[in-house]
Each structure stands twice: as C-alpha cells, then as structure tokens.
N, C-alpha and C positions, 0 to 999 in steps of 0.2 A: 481093775481098781482094787478088788479084794486082795490081790497079791501084793500090791503096793501099800495097802493100808489095812492089814488084818484087824478085824474087830469092828471096822466101820460097816454099818448096815447099808447095803447098796441094793436098790430095787430098780427094775426096769419098768417103765410105763410108756405106752405108745399112744400117740395122739389119735390115730384113726386106723391103724393097721394091726390092732391087738386081737385078743387080749395078751397080756394085761394092759388095761387102759390107764392113762394118767390119773383120772379121778379115783381109781381103786387103790392106788399106791402112794399118791403124793400129798395127801392131807397132812399138814403140820411138818412137812419136810423141807429140805433144800432141793429144789428141782433145777438140775443143770441140763439145759437143752443141748443134746448131742447133735447139733446142727452146725453147719459151717458158716452161717451168716444169721444175722438178727433181723429177719423179716417178719411177715405176718404171723407165722407160727409162734415166734418168741414173744412178740408184742401183744398178740390178741388171743390166739388159740390156747396157748399154755396157761396164761393167767386166768382165762375163763374156765378152763377145765380143772385148774388147781388153785382156786382162790385163797386157800389157807396155806399155800406153800410160798416160800421165798424163792422167786425165780431169778436165776443168775443170768448173766450174758451167755451167748452161745459159745461154743468151742472155738469158732473162728470169727474173725481172723485172729491169728496169734503167731508170733515169731517161731514158736516151736513147731508149728505145722510145716514150716519150711524144711525142717529136718525130715519129716515124713515124706513130703513131696519130693525132695532130692533123693531120698532112698529109693522111692518107687521109680523115679526116672532112671536112676543108675541101674536098677534091676531090669528095666526095659531096654537097656543098651545105650542110654544117652551119654555122650562123651563130653558134654559141657561146652561145646563149641558153637551151638546154634541158638537162635532165639527160641523162646518157649511160649506156647499159648496155654494159659491156665483155663481149662474147660470146666465150667460150672453148669449146674442144672438151669439156673436162672430164676428170676422172680419178677413180678410186676411191682414189687415193693422197692422203692429207691434205696431204702436203708440196706437192704440185702445186696443190691448191686454195688453200693458204696463199700460194703464190707469185702466183697470179692475183689474190687479194685485195690483196696488196701492190702489184701493178701498178695495180690500180684506184685505190688510195689515191694513188699517184704521179700518175696521170692526172687525178684530181680536183684535185690541187694545181696541176698544169700548166695545166689548162683553166679553173680556178676555177669549177667547177660540180660538182654531185653526180654521182658515178659509182658505179653498183652493178654487180654481177657476175651473169651468168646463163650456164648451160651448155647445150650442144647435146646431148651424148651421155651424160655421167655427172656427177652432182653436182646439188645443189639451190641455188637454184631453177633450173628448166628454162626456157630461153628461150621455148619455146612457151607457157608459162604466164604470162609477164611482160607481154606486150603493150607493148613499148617504142615510143617515138616516134623515138629516135635510138640507133643501135647502132654501136659501134666493134668491128670484127672483130679479135679477138685470135687471129688465125690467120696462118700464114706463107704459105699457098698456097690457090688455089681448089681446089674439090673438093666432096665430099659434105658436109663440115661447113659450108663457106661457103654451099653451096646451101641448107642448112637455115637459116642466118642470114638470107640474102636472103628466104627464104620466111616469115619471122616476121611480116611485115606492117608493119614500121616504115617511117616516111616517109623516113628517112635511114639508109642502111646503107653503111658504108665498105667499100672493097676490103680484101683481106688485106694484111698488112704487106709481104709479097713481098720483092723485092730492094732495098728501101730502103737507102740508103747507111749508115744508122746500124747496120744489122744487121752489116755487114762491120766497122765500127768496133768494135762490141762483141766480135765474135769475136776480133779482133786484141788487144783489151784483155785478154780471158780468156787468150789465148795468152801475152801479155807477162807477165801475173801469175805464170805458172808458171816463167818464165825469170828473174824478178827474184831478186837475191841474198838 
C-alpha cells in the first residue's frame, strides 16, 4: 500500500495475534479490515477494539479478488476447464458465509465455470466431504487452514491470495470511500 500511495501513513494492527494490537494503532484512523468477509471480527471485534476509528467493510468480497484467485489458480496449473471449489475458513456468522457465496458467484462469472463453496473450519459443506478436483484457496495466508485445503486431495490447489497487488488496491479503495465527500 505504501508503494501504491507514497506519503499515506499505513499501520498494521492485529485483533488478537499481535502486537501491534488494533487499540494501539487505530484510534482516530480509518481501519480497513484485511479480512475476506464481514463476519464477527468486522462487526463486533474491530469496532470494540477501535471505537474511535472509522471501520470500513472487509476486503472481500470484491470483483478484484477474482483476479488474484485466477492468478493463483493458474500458477497451480489450473487450465480453466473444470469446476472450482472456493475453499474458505468458514464462520458461524451468516454474514460471513453470505460474503463467501457472493465471492464464489463473482469468481464463476470471471472464470466462466461453475464455482461452489466449501469450508474448512465452520459452515457447510465441509471441504473434507466435497472431494473436489480443483480448489481456489479463499485465504490470505498459509497456515492451519491452508494446510487443510492442501490436504483435501484435490489435483489442483491454489496458494493463498497473500500479498497479491489487488489486495492493496482494494484496501486503498475502502480507505478512499471513507474520505469521499
């Protein structure tokens, strides 16, 4: 983000895996949740920990994320001919699951193939029960959830979205939307 917007003060704050923690950096700022859906963390945790910040919507869902997902699938060897399962961590929060479903719809349109959703930790259907051939990892980083995605047995599994440039673009768009008159 600093490369795309030199001069903009950008800080990182973590909800519970810090430091730096959100309350230490977010007072009086615009807080953009770098999360792929707007569940409990966006609606409850972040506002509670940063009550003096303007909290935007999460990074996902967003049409630009389809670019990152398609890039990661191509890098994993996906040839564009088979249905895709969008694998997300999951949530007990219906708003979060709805966001993942919307991202799957956008990805289906972008790839022009069927895209369904499966969850690793919470939500139905569970990825372990689906037995997909192609999986797009709807995760930001490697770790326990991505290890479970890799372990599902699919022939093609994409890497997490990670530091793909569109993530920074979306964060800046969310920030700019709060600053617009």
